[in-house]
All heavy atoms as an XYZ file, in Angstrom:
860
protein
N       0.819     -1.200      0.000
C       0.000      0.000      0.000
C       0.855      1.254      0.000
O       0.548      2.200     -0.691
C      -0.931     -0.046      1.219
C      -1.876      1.105      1.263
S      -3.010      1.012     -0.129
C      -4.170      2.213      0.295
N       1.937      1.227      0.797
C       2.812      2.392      0.866
C       3.416      2.696     -0.506
O       3.559      3.857     -0.882
C       3.905      2.158      1.898
C       4.739      3.385      2.175
C       5.799      3.128      3.231
O       6.114      2.004      3.559
N       6.369      4.188      3.745
N       3.760      1.658     -1.270
C       4.306      1.845     -2.609
C       3.320      2.599     -3.499
O       3.698      3.501     -4.234
C       4.652      0.485     -3.238
C       5.044      0.589     -4.680
C       6.306      1.032     -5.039
C       4.147      0.249     -5.678
C       6.660      1.141     -6.371
C       4.492      0.354     -7.010
C       5.766      0.803     -7.359
N       2.044      2.246     -3.427
C       1.042      2.886     -4.270
C       0.799      4.333     -3.858
O       0.510      5.187     -4.711
C      -0.257      2.074     -4.266
C      -0.104      0.759     -4.972
C      -0.126     -0.422     -4.262
C       0.110      0.701     -6.343
C       0.037     -1.635     -4.906
C       0.277     -0.495     -6.996
C       0.242     -1.683     -6.281
N       0.932      4.639     -2.589
C       0.824      6.030     -2.137
C       1.984      6.832     -2.709
O       1.797      7.944     -3.222
C       0.784      6.111     -0.593
C      -0.521      5.509     -0.077
C       0.944      7.553     -0.122
C      -0.573      5.334      1.421
N       3.187      6.274     -2.644
C       4.360      6.944     -3.215
C       4.160      7.180     -4.708
O       4.451      8.263     -5.225
C       5.616      6.103     -3.001
C       6.048      5.964     -1.575
C       7.222      5.006     -1.483
C       7.627      4.711     -0.064
N       8.720      3.732      0.006
N       3.677      6.176     -5.393
C       3.447      6.264     -6.832
C       2.416      7.343     -7.157
O       2.611      8.161     -8.067
C       2.992      4.905     -7.356
C       2.877      4.718     -8.852
C       4.228      4.875     -9.526
C       2.313      3.340     -9.156
N       1.332      7.375     -6.405
C       0.260      8.349     -6.640
C       0.743      9.780     -6.401
O       0.475     10.676     -7.214
C      -0.940      8.041     -5.750
N       1.452     10.006     -5.308
C       1.947     11.354     -5.002
C       2.928     11.822     -6.085
O       2.839     12.952     -6.581
C       2.616     11.384     -3.604
C       3.364     12.684     -3.380
C       1.573     11.179     -2.521
N       3.838     10.950     -6.473
C       4.829     11.309     -7.479
C       4.159     11.616     -8.817
O       4.478     12.621     -9.472
C       5.858     10.162     -7.635
O       6.437      9.902     -6.350
C       6.948     10.521     -8.611
N       3.221     10.779     -9.232
C       2.516     11.014    -10.493
C       1.677     12.284    -10.444
O       1.576     12.995    -11.453
C       1.647      9.809    -10.860
C       2.476      8.693    -11.429
O       3.456      8.919    -12.119
N       2.084      7.473    -11.135
N       1.082     12.566     -9.316
C       0.289     13.786     -9.165
C       1.151     15.018     -9.402
O       0.724     15.968    -10.080
C      -0.349     13.832     -7.777
C      -1.228     15.042     -7.481
C      -2.443     15.054     -8.400
C      -1.678     15.013     -6.037
N       2.366     15.020     -8.900
C       3.268     16.156     -9.102
C       3.615     16.307    -10.577
O       3.571     17.412    -11.134
C       4.531     16.008     -8.243
C       4.175     16.165     -6.762
C       5.602     17.022     -8.647
C       5.286     15.808     -5.810
N       3.936     15.212    -11.238
C       4.305     15.272    -12.661
C       3.122     15.745    -13.499
O       3.266     16.636    -14.352
C       4.816     13.897    -13.134
C       6.137     13.574    -12.443
C       4.978     13.874    -14.651
C       6.598     12.146    -12.626
N       1.952     15.181    -13.271
C       0.766     15.576    -14.043
C       0.423     17.033    -13.780
O       0.049     17.766    -14.705
C      -0.415     14.633    -13.713
C      -0.118     13.236    -14.272
C      -1.726     15.177    -14.261
C      -1.049     12.157    -13.765
N       0.557     17.489    -12.555
C       0.298     18.899    -12.240
C       1.241     19.815    -13.005
O       0.827     20.854    -13.525
C       0.445     19.141    -10.737
O      -0.522     18.414    -10.026
N       2.512     19.418    -13.097
C       3.483     20.220    -13.847
C       3.086     20.332    -15.312
O       3.184     21.410    -15.914
C       4.876     19.605    -13.754
S       5.864     20.331    -12.476
N       2.651     19.226    -15.889
C       2.234     19.237    -17.295
C       1.031     20.161    -17.478
O       0.992     20.969    -18.410
C       1.910     17.807    -17.782
C       1.275     17.844    -19.160
C       3.162     16.948    -17.797
N       0.064     20.073    -16.590
C      -1.127     20.910    -16.705
C      -0.781     22.390    -16.551
O      -1.273     23.225    -17.310
C      -2.174     20.485    -15.658
C      -2.723     19.097    -15.866
C      -3.369     18.909    -17.229
O      -4.082     19.772    -17.730
N      -3.091     17.776    -17.847
N       0.049     22.712    -15.587
C       0.468     24.105    -15.394
C       1.280     24.571    -16.599
O       1.156     25.711    -17.056
C       1.269     24.254    -14.086
C       0.348     24.022    -12.890
C       1.940     25.617    -13.996
C       1.069     23.870    -11.563
N       2.104     23.676    -17.156
C       2.953     24.016    -18.293
C       2.185     24.409    -19.533
O       2.693     25.145    -20.376
N       0.972     23.965    -19.668
C       0.162     24.328    -20.834
C      -0.188     25.810    -20.840
O      -0.317     26.409    -21.897
C      -1.105     23.491    -20.872
C      -0.814     22.045    -21.167
C      -2.059     21.223    -21.214
N      -1.701     19.846    -21.550
C      -2.505     18.838    -21.441
N      -3.744     19.013    -21.005
N      -2.099     17.629    -21.761
N      -0.351     26.390    -19.679
C      -0.717     27.812    -19.595
C       0.447     28.695    -19.159
O       0.523     29.848    -19.560
C      -1.885     27.995    -18.634
C      -3.157     27.387    -19.136
C      -4.330     28.187    -18.677
C      -5.576     27.546    -19.222
N      -6.501     28.473    -19.761
N       1.315     28.155    -18.312
C       2.400     28.942    -17.742
C       3.709     28.154    -17.814
O       4.183     27.638    -16.786
C       2.102     29.309    -16.285
C       0.755     29.938    -16.080
C      -0.295     29.210    -15.541
C       0.533     31.259    -16.436
C      -1.544     29.787    -15.350
C      -0.703     31.849    -16.251
C      -1.754     31.118    -15.712
N       4.306     28.030    -19.009
C       5.517     27.212    -19.148
C       6.656     27.576    -18.193
O       7.267     26.676    -17.605
C       5.925     27.399    -20.608
C       4.677     27.805    -21.303
C       3.871     28.573    -20.290
N       6.967     28.876    -17.996
C       8.061     29.176    -17.067
C       7.776     28.721    -15.633
O       8.664     28.232    -14.947
C       8.203     30.702    -17.137
C       7.626     31.080    -18.461
C       6.509     30.101    -18.679
N       6.531     28.854    -15.194
C       6.166     28.412    -13.848
C       6.287     26.895    -13.733
O       6.799     26.377    -12.737
C       4.742     28.863    -13.499
C       4.214     28.419    -12.135
C       5.100     28.939    -11.009
C       2.772     28.866    -11.960
N       5.841     26.183    -14.761
C       5.960     24.720    -14.747
C       7.431     24.305    -14.702
O       7.795     23.357    -14.020
C       5.271     24.121    -15.966
N       8.274     25.038    -15.438
C       9.705     24.750    -15.397
C      10.274     24.950    -14.005
O      11.084     24.142    -13.534
N       9.843     26.012    -13.347
C      10.300     26.270    -11.985
C       9.834     25.162    -11.038
O      10.615     24.642    -10.240
C       9.788     27.627    -11.493
C      10.133     27.986    -10.053
C      11.635     28.100     -9.873
C       9.439     29.273     -9.662
N       8.575     24.783    -11.158
C       8.042     23.724    -10.298
C       8.770     22.408    -10.563
O       9.118     21.685     -9.630
C       6.524     23.569    -10.504
C       5.799     24.814     -9.977
C       6.003     22.310     -9.811
C       4.344     24.896    -10.363
N       9.022     22.114    -11.832
C       9.692     20.854    -12.187
C      11.106     20.791    -11.628
O      11.606     19.715    -11.319
C       9.719     20.678    -13.698
N      11.752     21.956    -11.497
C      13.119     21.949    -10.983
C      13.191     22.163     -9.479
O      14.279     22.133     -8.915
C      13.981     23.020    -11.685
O      13.396     24.307    -11.466
C      14.117     22.717    -13.155
N      12.037     22.369     -8.866
C      12.029     22.462     -7.403
C      12.498     21.133     -6.838
O      12.357     20.096     -7.485
C      10.619     22.770     -6.897
C      10.167     24.175     -7.133
S       8.425     24.414     -6.693
C       8.412     24.012     -4.971
N      13.010     21.145     -5.651
C      13.470     19.882     -5.084
C      12.330     18.988     -4.595
O      12.492     18.235     -3.644
C      14.380     20.335     -3.937
C      13.874     21.673     -3.552
C      13.347     22.296     -4.821
N      11.176     19.065     -5.268
C      10.044     18.238     -4.855
C      10.366     16.751     -4.953
O      10.089     15.987     -4.026
C       8.818     18.543     -5.719
C       8.144     19.883     -5.483
C       7.057     20.114     -6.521
C       7.563     19.939     -4.087
N      10.937     16.354     -6.071
C      11.269     14.941     -6.242
C      12.294     14.524     -5.204
O      12.152     13.486     -4.549
C      11.795     14.676     -7.662
O      10.821     15.134     -8.592
C      12.074     13.211     -7.882
N      13.330     15.322     -5.055
C      14.365     15.000     -4.073
C      13.800     14.997     -2.662
O      14.165     14.156     -1.841
C      15.522     15.993     -4.171
O      16.129     15.887     -5.432
N      12.908     15.930     -2.381
C      12.264     15.978     -1.076
C      11.469     14.701     -0.828
O      11.570     14.089      0.244
C      11.342     17.198     -0.982
C      10.568     17.299      0.309
C      11.203     18.343      1.209
C       9.133     17.637      0.039
N      10.700     14.276     -1.839
C       9.930     13.046     -1.695
C      10.844     11.840     -1.490
O      10.567     10.986     -0.648
C       9.044     12.817     -2.919
C       7.824     13.721     -3.027
C       7.136     13.501     -4.371
C       6.859     13.466     -1.887
N      11.924     11.777     -2.249
C      12.849     10.656     -2.101
C      13.455     10.659     -0.700
O      13.593      9.599     -0.072
C      13.933     10.678     -3.193
C      14.995      9.631     -2.930
C      13.315     10.461     -4.566
N      13.811     11.834     -0.197
C      14.335     11.907      1.169
C      13.318     11.388      2.185
O      13.666     10.640      3.097
C      14.743     13.341      1.520
C      16.075     13.815      0.979
C      16.227     15.323      1.184
C      17.215     13.069      1.651
N      12.071     11.783      2.008
C      11.021     11.316      2.920
C      10.850      9.806      2.795
O      10.802      9.086      3.793
C       9.685     12.049      2.655
C       8.532     11.403      3.421
C       9.810     13.520      3.025
N      10.797      9.303      1.543
C      10.608      7.856      1.345
C      11.806      7.085      1.901
O      11.619      6.052      2.559
C      10.411      7.494     -0.125
C       9.274      8.152     -0.868
C       9.261      8.427     -2.209
C       8.001      8.604     -0.384
N       8.074      9.013     -2.571
C       7.281      9.139     -1.468
C       7.401      8.617      0.868
C       5.994      9.663     -1.343
C       6.123      9.156      0.995
C       5.441      9.661     -0.089
N      13.021      7.557      1.626
C      14.204      6.871      2.164
C      14.207      6.887      3.689
O      14.554      5.900      4.335
C      15.488      7.516      1.638
C      15.890      7.209      0.208
C      17.098      8.051     -0.198
C      16.181      5.735      0.022
N      13.826      8.015      4.254
C      13.815      8.148      5.707
C      12.778      7.232      6.353
O      13.055      6.603      7.380
C      13.545      9.603      6.099
O      13.511      9.742      7.491
N      11.605      7.151      5.745
C      10.573      6.281      6.329
C      10.909      4.803      6.113
O      10.555      3.975      6.953
C       9.171      6.581      5.753
O       9.193      6.431      4.334
C       8.725      7.982      6.113
N      11.581      4.488      5.020
C      11.960      3.098      4.753
C      13.206      2.674      5.541
O      13.425      1.483      5.760
C      12.237      2.882      3.263
C      10.981      2.982      2.411
O       9.866      2.949      2.967
O      11.121      3.104      1.178
N      14.040      3.663      5.936
C      15.302      3.387      6.641
C      15.446      4.342      7.818
O      16.312      5.216      7.810
C      16.491      3.569      5.685
C      16.377      2.717      4.451
O      16.701      1.541      4.479
N      15.893      3.296      3.359
N      14.614      4.233      8.832
C      14.633      5.185      9.956
C      16.008      5.278     10.612
O      16.663      4.273     10.863
C      13.616      4.617     10.942
C      12.836      3.589     10.209
C      13.663      3.151      9.047
N      16.420      6.521     10.835
C      17.675      6.768     11.537
C      18.934      6.584     10.700
O      20.033      6.764     11.213
N      18.804      6.256      9.434
C      19.972      6.033      8.587
C      20.382      7.351      7.925
O      20.151      7.573      6.735
C      19.689      4.948      7.539
C      20.939      4.493      6.831
O      21.975      5.155      6.882
N      20.843      3.358      6.164
N      20.996      8.235      8.707
C      21.411      9.535      8.189
C      22.548      9.425      7.189
O      22.711     10.300      6.345
C      21.791     10.479      9.332
C      20.559     10.977     10.057
O      19.445     10.900      9.539
N      20.753     11.468     11.265
N      23.338      8.366      7.279
C      24.418      8.170      6.303
C      23.826      7.986      4.905
O      24.320      8.554      3.936
C      25.279      6.973      6.688
C      26.456      6.783      5.757
C      27.428      5.723      6.302
N      28.582      5.633      5.445
C      28.702      4.756      4.448
N      27.742      3.898      4.212
N      29.780      4.737      3.707
N      22.771      7.187      4.808
C      22.092      6.980      3.537
C      21.550      8.300      2.996
O      21.717      8.618      1.813
C      20.950      5.971      3.701
C      20.054      5.746      2.484
C      20.824      5.056      1.361
C      18.830      4.936      2.880
N      20.930      9.080      3.864
C      20.377     10.377      3.451
C      21.483     11.343      3.020
O      21.330     12.080      2.042
C      19.542     10.981      4.574
C      18.325     10.157      5.018
C      17.624     10.834      6.183
C      17.378      9.896      3.871
N      22.605     11.317      3.731
C      23.728     12.185      3.379
C      24.307     11.805      2.020
O      24.605     12.673      1.196
C      24.814     12.122      4.452
N      24.459     10.504      1.778
C      24.996     10.043      0.489
C      24.043     10.381     -0.652
O      24.466     10.793     -1.727
C      25.281      8.535      0.525
C      26.488      8.178      1.356
C      27.773      8.804      0.826
O      28.048      8.689     -0.387
O      28.489      9.430      1.629
N      22.762     10.192     -0.410
C      21.768     10.550     -1.423
C      21.833     12.054     -1.722
O      21.862     12.461     -2.881
C      20.353     10.169     -0.962
C      19.292     10.763     -1.845
C      19.029     10.237     -3.094
C      18.586     11.889     -1.440
C      18.077     10.808     -3.921
C      17.633     12.463     -2.258
C      17.384     11.919     -3.495
O      16.444     12.502     -4.308
N      21.879     12.861     -0.669
C      21.915     14.309     -0.835
C      23.181     14.746     -1.570
O      23.135     15.639     -2.423
C      21.818     15.008      0.535
O      20.657     14.525      1.205
C      21.709     16.509      0.388
N      24.295     14.108     -1.283
C      25.538     14.423     -1.995
C      25.395     14.097     -3.484
O      25.807     14.878     -4.346
C      26.709     13.650     -1.396
C      28.044     13.964     -2.055
C      29.164     13.245     -1.362
N      29.177     11.845     -1.764
C      30.275     11.179     -2.076
N      31.450     11.754     -1.991
N      30.203      9.922     -2.431
N      24.782     12.967     -3.782
C      24.557     12.595     -5.176
C      23.662     13.588     -5.896
O      23.907     13.954     -7.046
N      22.622     14.054     -5.207
C      21.725     15.049     -5.793
C      22.472     16.359     -6.028
O      22.357     16.972     -7.095
C      20.493     15.290     -4.890
C      19.695     16.494     -5.363
C      19.610     14.058     -4.850
N      23.232     16.778     -5.039
C      23.971     18.032     -5.156
C      24.866     18.032     -6.392
O      24.823     18.950     -7.212
C      24.798     18.271     -3.895
C      25.656     19.538     -3.886
C      24.774     20.771     -3.950
C      26.526     19.571     -2.652
N      25.651     16.992     -6.550
C      26.545     16.915     -7.708
C      25.800     16.519     -8.970
O      26.264     16.793    -10.084
C      27.709     15.977     -7.412
C      28.630     16.589     -6.417
C      28.758     16.246     -5.102
C      29.508     17.692     -6.615
N      29.664     17.051     -4.487
C      30.143     17.961     -5.388
C      29.811     18.493     -7.715
C      31.069     18.981     -5.233
C      30.741     19.511     -7.559
C      31.349     19.743     -6.329
N      24.646     15.907     -8.836
C      23.841     15.545    -10.005
C      23.187     16.731    -10.671
O      22.693     16.631    -11.798
N      23.189     17.858     -9.998
C      22.636     19.078    -10.594
C      23.432     19.458    -11.836
O      22.864     19.940    -12.819
C      22.620     20.219     -9.554
C      21.593     19.909     -8.471
C      22.350     21.566    -10.209
C      21.666     20.824     -7.261
N      24.726     19.218    -11.828
C      25.578     19.623    -12.958
C      25.178     18.909    -14.250
O      24.941     19.585    -15.265
C      27.068     19.445    -12.608
C      27.423     20.384    -11.454
C      27.958     19.710    -13.831
C      28.764     20.123    -10.814
N      25.067     17.568    -14.288
C      24.611     16.938    -15.528
C      23.211     17.389    -15.941
O      22.913     17.500    -17.134
C      24.628     15.439    -15.205
C      25.559     15.285    -14.070
C      25.480     16.564    -13.294
N      22.357     17.671    -14.967
C      21.009     18.137    -15.284
C      21.058     19.505    -15.945
O      20.342     19.763    -16.922
C      20.139     18.162    -14.014
O      20.093     16.844    -13.477
C      18.740     18.651    -14.303
N      21.889     20.386    -15.443
C      22.059     21.701    -16.068
C      22.575     21.531    -17.499
O      22.111     22.203    -18.425
C      23.004     22.590    -15.239
C      22.315     23.019    -13.940
C      23.454     23.815    -16.030
C      23.223     23.700    -12.943
N      23.516     20.618    -17.683
C      24.043     20.360    -19.027
C      22.946     19.845    -19.967
O      22.901     20.226    -21.141
C      25.212     19.378    -18.961
C      26.459     19.881    -18.227
C      27.483     18.759    -18.104
C      27.049     21.086    -18.939
N      22.079     18.974    -19.447
C      20.956     18.476    -20.253
C      20.101     19.637    -20.750
O      19.801     19.747    -21.942
C      20.094     17.512    -19.435
C      18.794     17.157    -20.109
C      18.731     16.109    -20.999
C      17.639     17.885    -19.854
C      17.536     15.793    -21.636
C      16.448     17.575    -20.478
C      16.392     16.527    -21.372
N      19.693     20.502    -19.834
C      18.812     21.598    -20.216
C      19.522     22.639    -21.077
O      18.904     23.244    -21.951
C      18.168     22.234    -18.979
C      17.085     21.372    -18.417
C      17.266     20.696    -17.231
C      15.892     21.211    -19.091
C      16.269     19.879    -16.721
C      14.887     20.393    -18.598
C      15.073     19.727    -17.402
N      20.812     22.832    -20.873
C      21.565     23.755    -21.730
C      21.605     23.225    -23.162
O      21.389     23.984    -24.119
C      22.981     23.941    -21.184
N      21.849     21.930    -23.324
C      21.877     21.341    -24.669
C      20.493     21.406    -25.317
O      20.364     21.753    -26.500
C      22.368     19.893    -24.597
N      19.450     21.075    -24.556
C      18.089     21.122    -25.099
C      17.719     22.560    -25.477
O      17.164     22.803    -26.561
C      17.093     20.557    -24.091
N      18.043     23.504    -24.625
C      17.756     24.919    -24.908
C      18.470     25.354    -26.184
O      17.886     26.017    -27.043
C      18.183     25.775    -23.714
C      17.950     27.243    -23.915
C      16.672     27.762    -23.893
C      19.014     28.102    -24.111
C      16.446     29.121    -24.067
C      18.807     29.461    -24.288
C      17.522     29.973    -24.271
N      19.738     24.981    -26.319
C      20.518     25.296    -27.520
C      19.802     24.765    -28.770
O      19.670     25.478    -29.766
C      21.920     24.678    -27.390
C      22.779     24.832    -28.597
C      23.528     25.995    -28.789
C      22.867     23.816    -29.538
C      24.324     26.137    -29.912
C      23.668     23.942    -30.664
C      24.395     25.116    -30.850
N      19.341     23.536    -28.714
C      18.660     22.923    -29.862
C      17.329     23.615    -30.164
O      17.013     23.897    -31.329
C      18.423     21.437    -29.611
S      19.937     20.460    -29.534
N      16.554     23.899    -29.140
C      15.256     24.539    -29.351
C      15.411     25.950    -29.914
O      14.621     26.378    -30.748
C      14.443     24.579    -28.058
C      13.946     23.229    -27.624
C      14.054     22.842    -26.304
C      13.380     22.348    -28.525
C      13.595     21.606    -25.887
C      12.920     21.103    -28.128
C      13.026     20.737    -26.803
N      16.431     26.664    -29.466
C      16.676     28.023    -29.982
C      17.009     28.009    -31.466
O      16.801     28.988    -32.160
C      17.792     28.706    -29.202
C      17.490     28.981    -27.750
C      16.477     30.038    -27.560
N      17.039     31.305    -27.960
C      16.380     32.430    -28.006
N      15.118     32.457    -27.677
N      16.964     33.541    -28.386
N      17.512     26.883    -31.943
C      17.846     26.743    -33.359
C      16.726     26.064    -34.145
O      16.919     25.664    -35.278
C      19.158     25.989    -33.510
C      20.316     26.948    -33.277
C      21.545     26.288    -32.735
N      22.559     27.284    -32.387
C      22.518     28.104    -31.359
N      21.490     28.101    -30.556
N      23.493     28.956    -31.115
N      15.574     25.913    -33.476
C      14.383     25.341    -34.105
C      14.565     23.880    -34.513
O      13.944     23.407    -35.457
C      13.951     26.184    -35.324
C      13.655     27.627    -35.028
C      12.445     27.793    -34.128
O      11.434     27.147    -34.318
N      12.566     28.639    -33.113
N      15.433     23.173    -33.831
C      15.622     21.757    -34.113
C      14.472     20.972    -33.506
O      13.884     21.379    -32.495
C      16.963     21.281    -33.579
C      18.137     21.921    -34.284
C      18.096     22.708    -35.406
C      19.504     21.858    -33.903
N      19.364     23.114    -35.738
C      20.251     22.613    -34.838
C      20.176     21.233    -32.875
C      21.624     22.747    -34.765
C      21.551     21.372    -32.796
C      22.266     22.118    -33.734
N      14.139     19.828    -34.072
C      12.997     19.052    -33.548
C      13.246     18.492    -32.143
O      14.395     18.354    -31.700
C      12.827     17.922    -34.559
C      14.021     17.927    -35.425
C      14.735     19.230    -35.246
N      12.156     18.166    -31.487
C      12.212     17.635    -30.130
C      13.123     16.414    -30.054
O      13.897     16.279    -29.099
C      10.801     17.267    -29.655
C      10.697     16.606    -28.288
C      11.146     17.561    -27.185
C       9.268     16.132    -28.041
N      13.044     15.546    -31.030
C      13.861     14.327    -30.993
C      15.351     14.648    -30.965
O      16.124     14.007    -30.247
C      13.537     13.417    -32.179
O      13.775     14.094    -33.398
N      15.761     15.667    -31.716
C      17.171     16.069    -31.729
C      17.550     16.688    -30.386
O      18.598     16.382    -29.822
C      17.457     17.045    -32.895
C      18.865     17.615    -32.812
C      17.236     16.359    -34.236
N      16.676     17.550    -29.877
C      16.953     18.217    -28.600
C      17.071     17.202    -27.469
O      17.981     17.287    -26.638
C      15.867     19.239    -28.293
N      16.162     16.236    -27.438
C      16.207     15.230    -26.374
C      17.407     14.308    -26.526
O      18.034     13.936    -25.527
C      14.917     14.420    -26.351
C      13.664     15.199    -25.936
C      12.439     14.290    -25.963
C      13.833     15.841    -24.573
N      17.744     13.957    -27.752
C      18.918     13.109    -27.978
C      20.187     13.827    -27.546
O      21.035     13.250    -26.852
C      19.009     12.696    -29.459
O      17.821     11.973    -29.808
C      20.233     11.843    -29.722
N      20.308     15.089    -27.946
C      21.486     15.871    -27.553
C      21.534     16.045    -26.040
O      22.580     15.849    -25.411
C      21.469     17.241    -28.243
N      20.392     16.401    -25.446
C      20.339     16.590    -24.003
C      20.678     15.314    -23.243
O      21.454     15.331    -22.284
N      20.119     14.201    -23.698
C      20.401     12.922    -23.021
C      21.852     12.510    -23.206
O      22.469     11.974    -22.272
C      19.465     11.832    -23.543
S      17.777     12.010    -22.950
N      22.407     12.766    -24.385
C      23.819     12.444    -24.618
C      24.732     13.232    -23.700
O      25.648     12.666    -23.077
N      24.456     14.518    -23.583
C      25.255     15.368    -22.697
C      25.052     14.952    -21.248
O      26.005     14.880    -20.471
C      24.889     16.861    -22.915
C      25.513     17.746    -21.860
C      25.312     17.308    -24.297
N      23.795     14.644    -20.884
C      23.522     14.214    -19.517
C      24.239     12.909    -19.200
O      24.816     12.764    -18.119
C      22.015     14.058    -19.292
C      21.706     13.696    -17.869
C      21.511     14.564    -16.839
C      21.611     12.381    -17.314
N      21.288     13.860    -15.674
C      21.350     12.519    -15.941
C      21.727     11.106    -17.841
C      21.185     11.429    -15.088
C      21.571     10.009    -16.989
C      21.304     10.184    -15.634
N      24.208     11.952    -20.130
C      24.888     10.679    -19.893
C      26.384     10.873    -19.685
O      26.980     10.246    -18.802
C      24.634      9.707    -21.050
C      23.270      9.036    -21.049
C      23.055      8.265    -22.350
C      23.118      8.115    -19.856
N      26.983     11.733    -20.492
C      28.415     12.019    -20.316
C      28.654     12.648    -18.942
O      29.581     12.258    -18.218
C      28.912     12.934    -21.431
N      27.817     13.624    -18.582
C      27.944     14.254    -17.268
C      27.689     13.273    -16.133
O      28.361     13.304    -15.104
N      26.720     12.364    -16.328
C      26.419     11.370    -15.302
C      27.580     10.392    -15.125
O      27.874      9.969    -14.001
C      25.135     10.623    -15.662
N      28.247     10.048    -16.233
C      29.410      9.151    -16.133
C      30.518      9.813    -15.320
O      31.135      9.187    -14.455
C      29.905      8.775    -17.527
N      30.754     11.093    -15.595
C      31.761     11.841    -14.827
C      31.317     11.936    -13.368
O      32.128     11.764    -12.449
C      31.999     13.241    -15.442
C      32.874     14.102    -14.551
C      32.598     13.116    -16.840
N      30.043     12.201    -13.138
C      29.463     12.282    -11.799
C      29.757     11.003    -11.011
O      30.252     11.046     -9.879
C      27.954     12.502    -11.941
C      27.170     12.420    -10.683
N      26.686     11.224    -10.186
C      26.756     13.376     -9.820
C      26.007     11.453     -9.077
N      26.031     12.748     -8.824
N      29.470      9.857    -11.612
C      29.686      8.587    -10.929
C      31.167      8.315    -10.680
O      31.541      7.785     -9.654
C      29.056      7.436    -11.734
C      27.544      7.461    -11.714
C      27.011      7.293    -10.308
O      27.168      6.245     -9.698
N      26.375      8.332     -9.783
N      31.989      8.691    -11.644
C      33.435      8.501    -11.494
C      33.965      9.362    -10.355
O      34.780      8.891     -9.534
C      34.139      8.828    -12.811
C      35.623      8.681    -12.740
C      36.331      7.510    -12.703
C      36.576      9.738    -12.664
N      37.663      7.784    -12.631
C      37.863      9.144    -12.608
C      36.482     11.122    -12.662
C      39.030      9.886    -12.531
C      37.641     11.863    -12.598
C      38.883     11.247    -12.519
N      33.514     10.612    -10.271
C      33.999     11.530     -9.228
C      33.517     11.131     -7.834
O      34.227     11.376     -6.852
C      33.582     12.962     -9.527
C      34.267     13.635    -10.707
C      33.636     15.000    -10.981
C      35.770     13.782    -10.439
N      32.337     10.560     -7.739
C      31.771     10.246     -6.428
C      32.164      8.859     -5.907
O      31.685      8.449     -4.859
C      30.254     10.381     -6.457
C      29.737     11.812     -6.617
C      28.224     11.844     -6.580
C      30.307     12.739     -5.555
N      33.029      8.156     -6.634
C      33.468      6.840     -6.153
C      34.438      6.988     -5.008
O      35.127      7.883     -4.798
C      34.149      6.056     -7.269
C      33.135      5.453     -8.198
C      33.804      4.534     -9.157
C      32.742      3.887    -10.030
N      33.262      2.981    -10.982
């Protein structure tokens, strides 16, 4: 049951962002980049592993450094969209840059 509550809350946030994005794209972008997902993961990890602050610290460190590949993803996508390239190209470029950044992220955090 707890899994389905987590699933419902997470999906509600994503669907809300999409709905807001139809009328207010910049606001939806701000909401999407809020630490809502990370906040939920912290809560879920904490409730699943009470008192395990080491786990929470490691997760938070990963999120902190994971911001860099995410910024690279959006920078690449923004670059593509500004040049009127199709969504498929923008997402491919963004994911490629993110994967490279994520590989560096994992290498640095070992």
